[in-house]
Wavefront OBJ file of the C-alpha trace (Angstrom):
o trace
v -33.401 126.484 -98.129
v -32.107 125.326 -94.731
v -34.669 125.509 -91.905
v -32.347 126.945 -89.262
v -28.778 128.023 -88.609
v -26.950 127.090 -85.407
v -24.486 129.947 -84.957
v -21.473 129.202 -82.766
v -18.997 131.855 -81.712
v -15.486 130.403 -81.677
v -13.870 129.833 -78.321
v -11.858 132.518 -76.579
v -8.184 133.278 -77.195
v -5.642 134.952 -74.928
v -6.204 138.157 -76.931
v -9.911 138.061 -76.088
v -9.247 137.622 -72.376
v -6.689 140.444 -72.413
v -9.081 142.821 -74.178
v -6.943 143.025 -77.316
v -8.368 143.511 -80.802
v -7.838 140.196 -82.598
v -9.376 141.022 -85.962
v -7.978 138.788 -88.706
v -4.932 137.641 -86.708
v -4.698 133.874 -86.309
v -4.589 133.264 -82.567
v -5.182 129.758 -81.143
v -7.743 128.945 -78.480
v -6.719 129.331 -74.865
v -7.789 126.886 -72.155
v -11.038 128.739 -71.561
v -11.711 128.768 -75.302
v -11.236 125.002 -75.556
v -13.751 124.574 -72.726
v -16.212 126.867 -74.536
v -15.833 124.832 -77.710
v -16.523 121.667 -75.734
v -19.760 123.126 -74.351
v -20.847 124.151 -77.839
v -20.072 120.655 -79.116
v -22.174 119.050 -76.382
v -25.090 121.397 -77.082
v -24.986 120.769 -80.836
v -24.643 116.995 -80.430
v -28.112 116.932 -78.864
v -29.544 117.801 -82.291
v -26.783 117.344 -84.891
v -26.861 119.529 -88.005
v -26.781 118.247 -91.564
v -23.635 120.269 -92.287
v -20.943 122.143 -90.382
v -19.257 125.254 -91.786
v -16.441 127.316 -90.355
v -14.600 130.571 -90.863
v -10.935 130.256 -91.827
v -9.861 132.038 -88.624
v -7.584 129.777 -86.568
v -9.791 129.939 -83.469
v -12.873 129.045 -85.527
v -11.156 126.119 -87.243
v -10.001 124.756 -83.880
v -13.492 125.190 -82.425
v -15.097 123.495 -85.444
v -12.793 120.493 -85.138
v -13.890 119.944 -81.542
v -17.522 120.270 -82.607
v -17.038 118.097 -85.684
v -15.754 115.191 -83.609
v -18.836 115.426 -81.370
v -21.392 115.514 -84.192
v -19.600 113.280 -86.697
v -19.113 115.951 -89.361
v -16.082 117.311 -91.135
v -16.036 121.121 -90.962
v -16.159 122.886 -94.333
v -13.934 125.958 -94.433
v -15.372 129.061 -96.087
v -12.755 131.516 -97.353
v -15.021 134.593 -97.439
v -15.875 134.245 -93.763
v -12.588 135.579 -92.446
v -12.944 137.873 -89.455
v -13.398 141.643 -89.685
v -9.964 143.022 -90.649
v -9.091 145.741 -88.137
v -5.820 146.687 -89.786
v -3.167 148.367 -87.658
v -5.382 148.193 -84.591
v -5.029 144.418 -84.410
v -3.101 143.280 -81.376
v -3.669 146.554 -79.515
v -5.663 147.092 -76.357
v -8.751 149.263 -76.802
v -7.313 151.697 -74.241
v -4.168 152.043 -76.347
v -6.218 153.111 -79.353
v -8.191 155.561 -77.227
v -4.955 157.199 -76.069
v -2.964 157.112 -79.321
v -5.704 157.885 -81.849
v -8.486 159.604 -79.897
v -10.139 161.235 -82.899
v -10.329 158.065 -84.975
v -11.404 156.130 -81.901
v -14.335 158.499 -81.349
v -15.307 158.301 -85.013
v -15.350 154.509 -84.870
v -17.436 154.533 -81.695
v -19.893 157.094 -83.096
v -20.245 155.654 -86.602
v -18.347 152.457 -87.477
v -20.157 152.383 -90.848
v -18.262 155.396 -92.157
v -14.742 154.840 -90.837
v -12.315 151.932 -90.818
v -9.194 151.256 -88.767
v -5.945 152.247 -90.528
v -5.391 149.679 -93.329
v -8.504 147.868 -92.125
v -11.858 146.867 -93.576
v -15.015 148.936 -93.709
v -17.862 147.386 -91.774
v -20.147 147.735 -94.798
v -17.677 145.768 -96.948
v -17.533 143.004 -94.346
v -21.334 142.826 -94.208
v -21.486 142.578 -97.987
v -19.088 139.638 -98.285
v -20.669 137.814 -95.335
v -24.142 138.307 -96.775
v -23.124 136.938 -100.186
v -21.515 133.915 -98.559
v -24.471 133.184 -96.281
v -26.812 133.279 -99.236
v -24.766 130.631 -101.071
v -24.586 128.393 -97.995
v -28.301 128.602 -97.240
v -29.289 127.971 -100.849
v -27.125 124.843 -101.003
v -29.305 123.068 -98.406
v -32.967 122.465 -99.323
v -33.883 121.676 -95.712
v -32.473 120.858 -92.295
v -30.346 122.559 -89.679
v -26.851 123.728 -90.527
v -24.127 124.936 -88.158
v -21.668 127.773 -88.616
v -18.617 128.628 -86.504
v -17.279 132.174 -86.739
v -15.077 134.356 -84.529
v -16.217 137.466 -82.684
v -17.284 140.003 -83.878
v -18.260 138.189 -87.104
v -20.969 136.367 -85.150
v -22.669 139.720 -84.518
v -22.607 140.571 -88.206
v -24.243 137.222 -89.026
v -26.944 137.742 -86.382
v -27.613 141.269 -87.650
v -27.983 140.068 -91.220
v -30.195 137.079 -90.422
v -32.174 138.147 -87.357
v -31.826 141.918 -87.051
v -30.043 141.673 -83.703
v -28.093 144.830 -82.875
v -24.336 144.446 -83.315
v -23.591 146.440 -80.173
v -19.956 147.159 -79.324
v -17.830 145.278 -81.850
v -14.802 145.477 -79.562
v -16.409 143.815 -76.557
v -16.695 140.044 -76.312
v -19.749 139.676 -74.116
v -20.448 136.524 -72.069
v -22.969 134.243 -73.758
v -25.919 132.652 -71.941
v -25.803 129.753 -74.415
v -22.888 128.230 -76.372
v -24.878 128.541 -79.610
v -27.709 130.588 -81.077
v -30.370 128.930 -83.226
v -31.655 131.257 -85.943
v -34.874 130.101 -87.683
v -34.785 130.693 -91.426
v -38.318 129.839 -92.521
v -40.091 133.049 -91.487
v -40.357 136.274 -93.433
v -37.631 138.745 -92.563
v -37.535 142.398 -93.469
v -35.157 145.267 -92.887
v -37.893 147.024 -90.925
v -37.667 144.320 -88.247
v -34.031 145.057 -87.451
v -33.094 146.751 -84.206
v -30.900 149.034 -86.287
v -32.695 150.960 -89.016
v -31.541 150.712 -92.640
v -29.264 153.470 -93.845
v -31.062 156.654 -94.774
v -28.262 159.165 -94.922
v -28.177 159.950 -91.202
v -24.858 159.466 -89.367
v -24.557 156.170 -87.558
v -27.201 154.256 -89.513
v -26.190 151.051 -91.324
v -26.707 150.585 -95.058
v -29.455 148.378 -96.439
v -28.527 144.788 -97.254
v -31.430 143.224 -99.114
v -30.303 139.928 -100.630
v -31.109 137.842 -97.568
v -34.476 139.538 -97.329
v -35.239 138.303 -100.852
v -33.896 134.851 -100.044
v -36.208 134.453 -97.059
v -39.344 135.952 -98.604
l 1 2 3 4 5 6 7 8 9 10 11 12 13 14 15 16 17 18 19 20 21 22 23 24 25 26 27 28 29 30 31 32 33 34 35 36 37 38 39 40 41 42 43 44 45 46 47 48 49 50 51 52 53 54 55 56 57 58 59 60 61 62 63 64 65 66 67 68 69 70 71 72 73 74 75 76 77 78 79 80 81 82 83 84 85 86 87 88 89 90 91 92 93 94 95 96 97 98 99 100 101 102 103 104 105 106 107 108 109 110 111 112 113 114 115 116 117 118 119 120 121 122 123 124 125 126 127 128 129 130 131 132 133 134 135 136 137 138 139 140 141 142 143 144 145 146 147 148 149 150 151 152 153 154 155 156 157 158 159 160 161 162 163 164 165 166 167 168 169 170 171 172 173 174 175 176 177 178 179 180 181 182 183 184 185 186 187 188 189 190 191 192 193 194 195 196 197 198 199 200 201 202 203 204 205 206 207 208 209 210 211 212 213 214 215 216 217
C-alpha cells in the first residue's frame, strides 16, 4: 500500500469567494484559485509523488493540470470522486437557504448525516463512494507517496476517512495554513481515534466506515 497521501484542495472559484454552495457544479478557477494551485504545485514539486489523481470536478482538473506540469505527471481522473452533490442548493448563498428553507437548514446544521439538500446526496452515501474509491487507489500502489486533488468539501471527507479529522462546517471554505496535507498511511488507524465518534444511534453521530480501517491494519 502507498506510504502517504498528499491531499490537495482544488483552488478557489468565484463561487467560493462569494460564499455560494458549489457542490457538483463545474466552475473554473478564479485568479486566486490559480495562485493557490501554483503554491500547491511548488510544495509538491519539492518531493514529487509517484502518481497524481484528481476528482472530475472542473476546478480539481484545472488544479491538477497546474500541479502535473510542475511534478512531471499526468493527472488520472477518478469518476467516483465527484464533489458532494448539494442538489437544488447549488449556486445559492448560505444566507439564502437560511431564509428560504429555515427548517431544512437547521436540520442540515444539526445533523447532516440524516438529511440531504433537495435532490442532493446524503453525506453517508458520499462517504461510502469516496471510501471505496480511496481503497482501490491505495491498494494499487505498493509503496511511495501519491497525490490527490479534490474540491471542497470533499477534502474534508477524505481527511475524516483517513485521519479522523473532524469535517467541521461543510459549507465554509476555511483558509489553509499549507497548500497540501500529507496523510501517513502506514500506521494503524481505528474508528476510535476519530474526532467524531462512530454512529451509535444518537442524532448527529456519523455512521461507521470500516473498510479503510481494515486496509490499514
